VEXDREN-2710 file (C-alpha; in Angstrom, 1 decimal):
% VEXDREN-2710
k/r/px/py/pz
1/MET/-55.1/135.6/1.9
2/THR/-58.0/135.5/3.3
3/ALA/-57.1/136.1/7.3
4/GLY/-55.7/139.0/5.6
5/THR/-58.5/140.1/3.7
6/GLU/-60.1/139.7/6.9
7/ALA/-57.7/141.2/9.2
8/GLY/-58.0/144.4/6.3
9/THR/-61.5/144.7/6.7
10/ALA/-61.9/144.8/10.5
11/ARG/-59.1/148.0/10.1
12/THR/-61.3/149.4/7.9
13/GLU/-64.6/148.7/10.0
14/HIS/-62.8/151.2/13.1
15/PRO/-60.5/153.3/12.2
16/GLU/-58.6/155.1/14.7
17/PRO/-60.1/158.9/15.3
18/ALA/-58.4/161.4/13.3
19/PRO/-56.7/163.9/14.9
20/GLY/-58.0/167.0/15.7
21/GLY/-60.8/165.1/17.5
22/GLY/-63.1/164.5/13.9
23/PRO/-66.8/165.0/13.6
24/ARG/-67.4/164.8/18.1
25/THR/-64.9/168.0/17.6
26/ALA/-66.9/169.7/14.8
27/ARG/-69.7/169.1/16.1
28/ALA/-68.8/170.9/19.4
29/LEU/-66.9/173.8/17.9
30/ARG/-70.2/174.5/15.8
31/VAL/-72.3/174.4/19.1
32/ALA/-69.5/176.7/20.7
33/LEU/-70.1/179.3/17.7
34/LEU/-73.7/179.1/17.9
35/VAL/-73.6/180.0/21.6
36/GLY/-71.2/182.5/20.9
37/CYS/-73.8/184.5/17.9
38/LEU/-76.5/183.8/20.0
39/ALA/-74.5/185.7/23.1
40/LEU/-73.7/188.4/20.9
41/LEU/-77.5/189.2/19.3
42/THR/-78.0/189.2/23.3
43/GLY/-76.6/192.6/24.4
44/PRO/-78.2/194.5/21.4
45/ALA/-81.6/192.7/21.5
46/ALA/-82.0/194.1/25.4
47/LEU/-80.9/196.9/24.4
48/MET/-83.6/197.7/21.6
49/LEU/-86.2/196.5/23.6
50/ILE/-85.4/199.1/26.5
51/ARG/-85.7/201.7/23.2
52/LEU/-89.2/200.6/22.1
53/THR/-90.1/200.6/25.3
54/GLY/-89.3/203.8/26.5
55/ALA/-87.6/201.8/29.9
56/ASP/-84.9/203.9/30.7
57/GLU/-87.2/207.0/32.0
58/ASP/-86.1/207.5/35.5
59/SER/-84.0/204.2/35.3
60/PRO/-80.2/203.1/35.8
61/LEU/-81.6/202.1/32.5
62/ALA/-79.8/204.6/30.7
63/VAL/-77.2/204.4/31.2
64/PRO/-76.5/200.7/29.3
65/LEU/-79.1/202.6/26.1
66/ALA/-76.4/204.4/26.1
67/ALA/-74.5/202.5/23.9
68/LEU/-77.4/201.7/21.6
69/PRO/-75.2/203.3/18.3
70/TYR/-73.0/200.2/18.7
71/ALA/-75.5/198.2/18.9
72/THR/-75.5/197.3/15.0
73/PRO/-72.0/196.7/14.4
74/VAL/-72.5/193.6/17.0
75/THR/-75.6/192.4/15.7
76/LEU/-74.1/192.9/12.3
77/VAL/-70.8/189.8/13.2
78/ALA/-73.6/188.2/14.9
79/MET/-75.2/187.2/11.7
80/ALA/-72.5/186.6/9.5
81/GLY/-71.5/183.8/12.1
82/LEU/-75.4/183.0/12.0
83/LEU/-75.3/182.2/8.1
84/ALA/-71.5/180.9/8.2
85/LEU/-73.5/177.9/10.6
86/ARG/-75.7/178.1/8.0
87/ASN/-78.2/179.0/11.1
88/ARG/-80.9/181.0/8.3
89/TRP/-83.6/181.2/10.6
90/THR/-81.5/182.8/13.3
91/ALA/-79.8/184.7/11.0
92/ALA/-82.7/185.8/9.3
93/VAL/-84.0/187.1/13.0
94/ALA/-80.7/188.6/13.1
95/GLY/-80.8/190.8/9.5
96/LEU/-84.0/191.5/11.6
97/LEU/-82.5/193.6/14.4
98/VAL/-80.3/194.9/11.6
99/LEU/-83.3/196.7/10.1
100/VAL/-84.7/198.1/12.9
101/GLN/-81.7/199.8/14.8
102/LEU/-81.0/201.4/10.8
103/TRP/-84.4/203.0/10.7
104/TRP/-83.2/204.6/14.4
105/LEU/-79.6/205.3/12.7
106/VAL/-79.5/205.8/9.6
107/PRO/-81.9/209.3/10.1
108/ARG/-79.0/211.1/11.7
109/PHE/-75.9/211.0/9.3
110/VAL/-77.9/212.0/6.5
111/PRO/-78.3/216.4/6.4
112/ALA/-82.1/217.6/5.3
113/GLY/-80.7/219.3/2.5
114/THR/-82.4/222.8/3.4
115/ASP/-81.8/225.2/1.7
116/VAL/-80.5/228.6/3.4
117/PRO/-81.1/232.3/2.1
118/ALA/-78.0/233.9/2.5
119/ALA/-79.5/237.3/3.8
120/ALA/-80.9/234.8/6.9
121/PRO/-79.8/236.5/10.2
122/ARG/-77.0/233.9/11.3
123/LEU/-76.3/232.9/15.3
124/ARG/-74.0/231.5/16.9
125/VAL/-73.9/229.7/19.6
126/ALA/-71.3/227.3/21.7
127/THR/-71.9/224.9/25.0
128/SER/-69.1/223.6/26.8
129/ASN/-69.1/221.8/29.8
130/ALA/-65.6/223.2/32.1
131/TYR/-65.5/219.9/33.9
132/LEU/-65.5/221.8/37.5
133/GLY/-64.2/224.5/36.3
134/ARG/-60.9/222.4/35.3
135/VAL/-61.0/224.3/31.0
136/ASP/-58.6/225.5/30.2
137/PRO/-59.8/229.3/30.0
138/ALA/-57.4/231.1/27.4
139/ALA/-57.9/227.6/25.7
140/LEU/-62.2/228.5/26.1
141/VAL/-61.5/231.8/25.2
142/ARG/-59.3/231.0/22.0
143/LEU/-62.6/228.9/21.0
144/VAL/-64.8/231.9/21.6
145/ARG/-62.8/234.3/19.0
146/GLU/-62.1/232.5/16.2
147/GLN/-65.6/230.8/16.1
148/ARG/-66.6/234.1/15.9
149/VAL/-69.6/232.7/19.6
150/ASP/-72.3/235.2/19.8
151/VAL/-73.1/233.0/22.4
152/LEU/-72.2/230.5/25.0
153/ALA/-73.5/228.4/27.2
154/VAL/-71.0/226.6/29.8
155/GLU/-71.8/224.3/33.2
156/GLU/-69.6/223.4/35.7
157/LEU/-68.4/226.6/36.3
158/SER/-66.6/227.5/39.5
159/PRO/-66.7/231.2/40.6
160/GLY/-62.7/230.4/40.5
161/ALA/-62.7/229.5/36.8
162/ALA/-65.1/232.6/36.5
163/SER/-63.3/234.5/37.4
164/ALA/-60.1/233.3/34.8
165/LEU/-62.3/233.4/31.9
166/ASP/-62.8/237.0/32.4
167/ARG/-58.8/237.2/33.4
168/ALA/-58.3/235.6/29.7
169/GLY/-60.5/237.9/28.0
170/LEU/-64.0/236.8/28.0
171/GLY/-65.8/240.1/29.3
172/GLU/-64.1/241.5/26.4
173/LEU/-65.9/239.5/24.2
174/MET/-68.9/238.4/25.7
175/PRO/-69.4/240.7/28.7
176/TYR/-73.4/240.1/28.9
177/ARG/-74.4/237.2/31.3
178/ALA/-77.2/235.2/32.5
179/GLN/-76.5/233.7/35.7
180/PRO/-78.9/232.8/38.7
181/ASP/-77.7/232.9/42.5
182/GLY/-75.8/229.6/43.3
183/ASN/-76.0/228.1/39.9
184/ASP/-72.8/226.5/38.2
185/THR/-74.3/227.4/34.9
186/VAL/-73.7/230.3/33.0
187/LEU/-74.8/232.2/29.5
188/ARG/-72.6/234.5/28.0
189/SER/-73.2/237.1/25.0
190/ARG/-71.5/239.6/22.8
191/HIS/-75.2/241.3/22.4
192/PRO/-77.1/242.4/25.5
193/LEU/-79.3/239.3/27.0
194/THR/-83.1/239.8/28.6
195/PRO/-83.8/238.0/31.7
196/LEU/-87.2/235.5/30.5
197/ASP/-90.6/236.9/32.4
198/PRO/-90.7/235.4/35.9
199/GLY/-94.0/233.2/34.8
200/ASP/-90.9/231.4/32.1
201/PRO/-90.5/228.5/33.3
202/ALA/-87.4/228.2/32.8
203/ALA/-86.8/231.0/34.6
204/ALA/-89.2/229.3/37.7
205/ARG/-87.2/226.3/37.7
206/SER/-84.2/228.1/38.5
207/MET/-83.0/226.9/34.6
208/VAL/-80.3/229.9/32.9
209/GLY/-82.8/231.4/30.6
210/ALA/-82.8/234.4/28.8
211/ARG/-83.5/236.8/25.5
212/VAL/-80.9/237.6/22.4
213/GLU/-82.2/240.2/19.5
214/VAL/-80.7/239.1/16.6
215/ALA/-81.0/241.1/13.4
216/GLY/-84.5/242.3/15.2
217/ARG/-86.0/238.9/16.2
218/THR/-85.9/237.4/19.6
219/VAL/-84.4/234.1/20.7
220/ARG/-84.7/232.8/23.4
221/LEU/-82.2/230.8/24.7
222/VAL/-81.9/227.8/27.8
223/ALA/-78.4/226.6/28.9
224/VAL/-79.1/223.3/29.9
225/HIS/-77.2/221.0/32.5
226/THR/-79.0/218.0/33.1
227/TYR/-78.4/216.0/36.4
228/TYR/-76.2/212.0/35.5
229/PRO/-78.4/209.0/34.7
230/LEU/-76.2/206.9/37.2
231/GLY/-75.8/209.2/39.9
232/ASP/-79.6/209.7/40.2
233/ALA/-81.6/208.4/37.5
234/ALA/-85.0/210.2/38.8
235/LYS/-82.9/213.0/39.4
236/TRP/-82.1/213.0/35.9
237/GLY/-85.6/211.6/34.8
238/ARG/-86.5/215.2/36.8
239/GLY/-84.0/217.0/35.2
240/PHE/-85.7/216.8/31.2
241/ASP/-89.4/217.3/33.1
242/GLY/-88.5/220.5/33.8
243/LEU/-86.8/221.4/30.1
244/ARG/-90.6/220.1/28.8
245/ALA/-92.2/222.2/30.6
246/ALA/-89.5/224.9/30.1
247/ALA/-89.5/224.5/26.2
248/GLY/-93.1/225.7/26.0
249/ALA/-95.9/225.2/23.9
250/ASP/-94.5/227.5/21.1
251/THR/-90.1/226.5/20.9
252/ARG/-90.5/227.9/17.4
253/ASP/-87.5/230.9/18.2
254/SER/-86.5/228.9/21.1
255/VAL/-82.4/227.3/21.5
256/LEU/-81.4/224.8/24.3
257/LEU/-77.7/223.8/24.3
258/GLY/-75.7/222.4/27.2
259/ASP/-74.9/219.1/28.6
260/PHE/-78.2/217.3/28.4
261/ASN/-76.5/214.2/29.3
262/ALA/-78.6/212.2/27.4
263/THR/-77.9/210.7/23.9
264/VAL/-81.2/211.4/21.1
265/ASP/-82.2/207.4/21.7
266/HIS/-83.3/207.9/25.2
267/ALA/-86.9/208.4/26.6
268/PRO/-86.8/212.3/27.8
269/MET/-84.3/213.4/25.1
270/ARG/-87.2/211.6/22.5
271/SER/-89.6/213.7/25.0
272/LEU/-88.3/216.8/24.9
273/LEU/-87.0/216.9/21.1
274/ALA/-91.2/216.3/20.3
275/THR/-91.9/219.3/21.9
276/GLY/-90.7/220.8/18.1
277/LEU/-87.4/220.5/18.7
278/THR/-84.1/219.4/15.9
279/ASP/-80.7/218.7/16.9
280/THR/-78.2/220.0/14.6
281/HIS/-77.0/217.4/15.2
282/ALA/-78.4/214.7/13.4
283/GLU/-80.2/217.8/11.3
284/LEU/-76.6/217.6/9.7
285/GLY/-76.2/214.0/9.5
286/ARG/-73.5/214.7/11.9
287/GLY/-75.1/211.8/14.7
288/GLY/-71.7/210.1/15.1
289/SER/-70.5/212.9/16.9
290/PRO/-69.4/211.7/19.8
291/THR/-68.9/214.2/23.0
292/TRP/-68.2/212.5/25.9
293/PRO/-65.6/211.4/27.9
294/VAL/-62.3/212.9/27.1
295/HIS/-59.9/212.4/29.6
296/ASN/-62.7/211.7/32.3
297/ASP/-60.6/211.1/35.6
298/ASP/-62.8/207.4/36.0
299/PHE/-62.4/206.3/32.6
300/PRO/-59.2/208.1/31.3
301/LEU/-58.5/206.3/28.7
302/LEU/-61.0/206.1/26.6
303/PRO/-61.8/208.5/23.8
304/PRO/-64.7/209.8/23.4
305/LEU/-67.6/207.2/22.9
306/ILE/-71.2/209.0/23.0
307/GLN/-73.0/212.7/22.3
308/ILE/-75.0/213.1/25.0
309/ASP/-73.6/217.6/24.3
310/HIS/-76.3/219.0/22.1
311/VAL/-77.1/222.4/20.1
312/LEU/-81.3/221.9/20.2
313/HIS/-83.2/224.5/18.5
314/GLY/-87.2/225.3/17.2
315/ALA/-88.5/225.4/13.8
316/ALA/-88.0/229.5/13.0
317/LEU/-84.3/228.3/13.2
318/THR/-82.7/226.2/10.2
319/ALA/-79.1/224.4/11.3
320/VAL/-76.7/225.9/9.3
321/ASP/-73.1/224.5/10.5
322/VAL/-71.8/222.5/13.9
323/SER/-68.6/221.0/14.8
324/GLU/-66.7/219.1/17.8
325/HIS/-63.5/220.3/19.5
326/THR/-61.3/219.1/22.5
327/LEU/-60.7/221.9/25.6
328/PRO/-57.9/221.1/27.1
329/GLY/-58.6/220.8/31.5
330/SER/-62.5/219.4/30.4
331/ASP/-64.0/215.8/30.2
332/HIS/-66.8/217.0/26.9
333/ARG/-66.6/218.0/23.9
334/ALA/-66.8/221.5/23.4
335/VAL/-70.0/221.8/20.1
336/VAL/-70.4/225.2/18.3
337/ALA/-73.5/225.9/16.0
338/GLU/-74.5/228.3/12.9
339/LEU/-78.4/228.9/13.5
340/ALA/-79.9/230.7/10.7
341/LEU/-83.2/232.3/11.6
342/THR/-85.5/231.3/8.7
343/GLY/-88.9/230.9/9.9
END
């Protein structure tokens, strides 16, 4: 009995390893999960640092910053994992990151709610990137007709595509145009367009600008197509220097529309908005409406992920409606906006 008891005791004091590795495996798994959560936080934290410091100005860092709106769900996943691991201090840091991200994002999803008088004159504008002239001309003309567009900005419009648009009926709908020689961006209009004064920065910098009369009011239009930061970040930044100059000291009656190759998180775009312009999507709570890419040759399987096509307007105008439209042949979704002259 004594020997048996002692043997039993010995077995109790030195148990066999449990299947699955026991406490050591559990600790290793916990450490792995912690490292994974911290790795998840690295990306959002880096993007936030870029935005806070404006390091994307004239920099290739502008490219990853375009993904900033997707940082919030990633941070929330990491925070949930840290809470599950009871790593409260790190989870608190993740929670702080989420709060800052929401501070930036939420206003884009909350409509300004500005009352627009029913009698206020309206101007319907649209922008479409023709993707090196490959946009379906009939589809673009149909969009202009169905959406009752008054002014259209088209970027990357080849001479052949311009002729195809006229053959498809755009010449009848919009007989007026503004397009400097050698520029592949054009403004088309139902109403007469007046060239900008020679001293206007938009004219001096070979941008496409004009004035249009709406119910006795003059609206200054600038069609925009900046260089893309992945190709040449410095050239992209210089394009925004020109846009800020073109916006001028008084933006009240201005509308800038087109392919900005920038989101509202990019430092150059924020500087442009600070001149007194308002982004129509954000004003109407449509900040989550990506416009690129669509059937892009370099990213054929990606759905629209980022919003780089915008309609900006000055304080004398108020956004009434905005919508996005996929056109065959174009890798950007067209944007149509209705603006009321209220100021």
